[in-house]
C-alpha positions as CSV (number, residue, x, y, z in Angstrom):
1,M,-11.9,-4.9,-30.1
2,H,-9.8,-8.2,-29.9
3,I,-8.3,-8.9,-26.5
4,L,-5.5,-10.9,-25.3
5,L,-5.1,-11.5,-22.3
6,T,-2.2,-13.3,-20.4
7,N,-0.6,-13.2,-17.2
8,D,2.7,-14.6,-15.2
9,D,1.0,-16.4,-12.4
10,G,-0.4,-19.1,-14.6
11,I,-3.8,-19.8,-16.2
12,G,-5.4,-20.9,-12.5
13,A,-4.6,-17.2,-11.4
14,P,-7.4,-15.1,-9.6
15,G,-5.9,-12.3,-10.5
16,L,-6.4,-12.9,-14.5
17,W,-9.9,-14.6,-14.4
18,A,-10.8,-11.0,-12.2
19,V,-9.5,-9.2,-15.2
20,A,-11.0,-10.9,-17.5
21,E,-14.6,-10.6,-16.6
22,E,-14.1,-7.2,-16.7
23,L,-12.6,-7.3,-20.1
24,A,-15.0,-9.3,-22.0
25,K,-17.3,-6.4,-21.2
26,V,-15.2,-3.9,-23.9
27,G,-14.6,-6.6,-26.5
28,D,-13.9,-10.3,-27.7
29,L,-11.0,-11.8,-25.0
30,V,-8.9,-14.4,-25.7
31,V,-7.1,-15.9,-22.7
32,A,-3.6,-17.6,-23.3
33,A,-1.6,-17.8,-19.9
34,P,1.5,-20.1,-19.1
35,G,-0.3,-23.8,-17.3
36,E,1.6,-22.9,-14.3
37,E,3.0,-19.7,-12.4
38,R,6.2,-18.3,-14.4
39,S,7.1,-15.4,-12.1
40,G,10.4,-14.0,-12.3
41,A,10.5,-15.0,-16.5
42,G,11.2,-11.4,-17.7
43,T,10.6,-11.4,-21.4
44,S,12.7,-14.8,-21.5
45,I,11.5,-17.3,-24.5
46,S,11.8,-21.2,-25.0
47,L,13.9,-21.9,-27.6
48,R,15.3,-25.4,-27.3
49,K,12.4,-27.2,-26.1
50,P,8.5,-27.3,-27.4
51,I,5.8,-25.4,-26.5
52,W,2.5,-27.3,-25.7
53,V,-0.9,-25.1,-25.9
54,Q,-3.6,-26.7,-24.5
55,E,-7.4,-24.7,-24.9
56,V,-8.9,-25.3,-21.7
57,A,-12.2,-24.4,-20.0
58,P,-12.8,-20.4,-19.3
59,Q,-13.9,-19.2,-15.6
60,V,-15.8,-16.6,-17.7
61,D,-18.4,-17.0,-20.5
62,G,-17.5,-16.3,-23.9
63,V,-14.1,-16.8,-23.6
64,K,-11.8,-18.4,-25.8
65,A,-8.6,-20.1,-22.9
66,F,-5.3,-21.4,-23.8
67,S,-3.0,-23.3,-21.3
68,V,0.6,-22.5,-22.6
69,S,3.9,-24.8,-21.4
70,G,6.2,-21.7,-22.2
71,T,6.9,-18.5,-20.5
72,P,4.6,-15.5,-20.6
73,A,6.4,-13.8,-23.3
74,D,6.0,-17.4,-25.1
75,S,2.0,-17.5,-24.2
76,A,2.0,-13.9,-26.1
77,I,3.8,-14.7,-29.0
78,I,1.9,-17.6,-29.7
79,A,-1.1,-16.1,-29.3
80,I,-0.6,-13.1,-31.3
81,S,2.0,-14.9,-33.9
82,C,0.3,-18.1,-34.8
83,L,-3.1,-18.8,-32.6
84,F,-5.0,-15.6,-33.3
85,P,-2.1,-13.5,-36.2
86,G,-3.4,-10.0,-36.9
87,Q,-6.4,-10.4,-34.8
88,F,-5.5,-8.5,-31.4
89,D,-6.1,-4.4,-30.8
90,L,-4.9,-4.8,-27.2
91,V,-2.6,-7.2,-25.0
92,V,-3.3,-7.2,-21.4
93,S,-1.1,-9.2,-19.0
94,G,-2.1,-9.6,-15.6
95,I,-3.4,-9.1,-13.1
96,N,0.2,-9.6,-11.4
97,R,0.4,-10.6,-7.5
98,G,3.1,-7.7,-6.0
99,S,3.7,-4.4,-7.5
100,N,6.0,-4.1,-10.7
101,L,8.0,-0.7,-9.7
102,G,11.5,0.0,-10.4
103,H,14.2,-2.8,-10.8
104,D,11.6,-5.3,-10.6
105,V,10.8,-4.7,-14.3
106,Y,13.6,-6.4,-15.9
107,V,12.5,-9.5,-14.7
108,S,8.8,-9.3,-14.1
109,G,7.0,-12.0,-16.6
110,T,3.6,-9.6,-16.4
111,V,5.6,-7.1,-18.3
112,G,7.3,-9.2,-20.6
113,A,4.3,-10.6,-21.7
114,A,3.0,-7.3,-22.3
115,M,6.1,-6.1,-24.0
116,Q,5.2,-8.7,-26.6
117,G,2.4,-6.9,-27.5
118,Y,4.1,-3.8,-27.7
119,L,6.9,-5.1,-29.6
120,H,4.1,-6.5,-32.3
121,N,2.7,-2.8,-32.3
122,I,-0.5,-3.3,-30.4
123,P,-1.2,-1.2,-28.0
124,S,-0.2,-3.2,-24.0
125,L,-0.9,-3.2,-20.5
126,A,1.2,-5.1,-17.8
127,V,-1.3,-4.8,-14.8
128,S,0.1,-5.5,-11.2
129,M,-1.8,-5.0,-7.5
130,Y,0.4,-3.9,-4.6
131,A,-0.3,-7.0,-2.6
132,Y,0.7,-10.7,-2.0
133,V,-2.7,-11.9,0.3
134,D,-5.9,-10.7,0.9
135,I,-6.5,-9.2,-2.7
136,D,-9.4,-7.6,-3.8
137,Y,-8.7,-7.2,-7.2
138,R,-11.8,-5.2,-8.6
139,S,-10.3,-1.9,-8.7
140,A,-7.4,-3.3,-10.6
141,A,-9.6,-5.1,-13.1
142,R,-11.9,-1.8,-13.4
143,M,-8.7,0.3,-13.9
144,A,-7.4,-2.3,-16.9
145,A,-11.3,-2.5,-18.2
146,L,-11.2,1.4,-18.5
147,L,-7.8,1.8,-20.0
148,A,-9.1,-1.1,-23.0
149,E,-12.2,1.0,-23.7
150,K,-9.6,4.2,-24.5
151,V,-7.5,2.4,-26.7
152,G,-10.9,0.8,-27.8
153,E,-12.1,4.5,-28.9
154,G,-9.0,5.6,-29.8
155,V,-8.0,7.6,-27.5
156,L,-5.4,5.7,-26.8
157,D,-2.8,4.7,-29.8
158,G,0.0,3.8,-31.9
159,P,3.2,2.6,-29.7
160,L,1.7,2.0,-26.0
161,F,3.5,0.7,-23.2
162,L,1.6,1.1,-19.4
163,N,2.8,-0.4,-16.5
164,V,-0.3,0.0,-14.2
165,N,0.4,-0.7,-10.3
166,A,-3.0,-0.6,-8.3
167,P,-3.3,0.0,-4.8
168,N,-5.3,-2.8,-2.9
169,L,-8.4,-1.1,-2.2
170,S,-12.0,-1.4,-3.4
171,P,-13.0,0.7,-6.1
172,R,-14.7,3.3,-3.7
173,Q,-11.6,4.0,-2.0
174,V,-9.2,4.7,-4.8
175,A,-8.8,8.7,-4.1
176,G,-7.0,9.1,-7.8
177,V,-4.5,8.2,-10.2
178,E,-0.8,9.4,-10.4
179,I,1.0,8.7,-14.1
180,S,4.5,8.2,-13.9
181,M,5.8,8.7,-18.1
182,A,9.0,7.9,-19.1
183,R,10.3,9.8,-22.1
184,R,12.2,9.0,-24.9
185,I,15.2,12.2,-24.5
186,T,16.5,13.1,-27.9
187,V,20.6,14.1,-27.7
188,R,21.7,16.6,-31.1
189,D,24.9,17.1,-31.0
């Protein structure tokens, strides 16, 4: 399985590399993320300026990593359409510092980057932590890897967009998972 990992906290963010370590155990991983923090960028893209892409040294062995001068959505689009067209089976965005719940999803660069995968018909996850300091990324990273495994097994397939928000707990402290779903409603005459 080929996985694209991106984020909005930047290429050096600890959450990015915590989930990269887990995802690299599940499949072939490429990281393409903004060169600097771009939180709040939503689904914005760069239209009137060039975007620079530079391969950088990864913090996880066996992973290809690219720093992108644009937005989180730019990072996903460039990886999906230009760097590795047609190769990704899953897009993961995160792990974001801070949750992405309610109206926050409209301005979240984490969600915006994952949305690009979904719009390119690739199953996608936006992964966030409900914390800003003293963050234990292990639970969220493991949850992302477990979901990636399910995508690889075909259990989760087709048009898929999941917004995962994890508590700041160690894996042993997590008591369960709650799933909230938005459903498409068909209105008939």
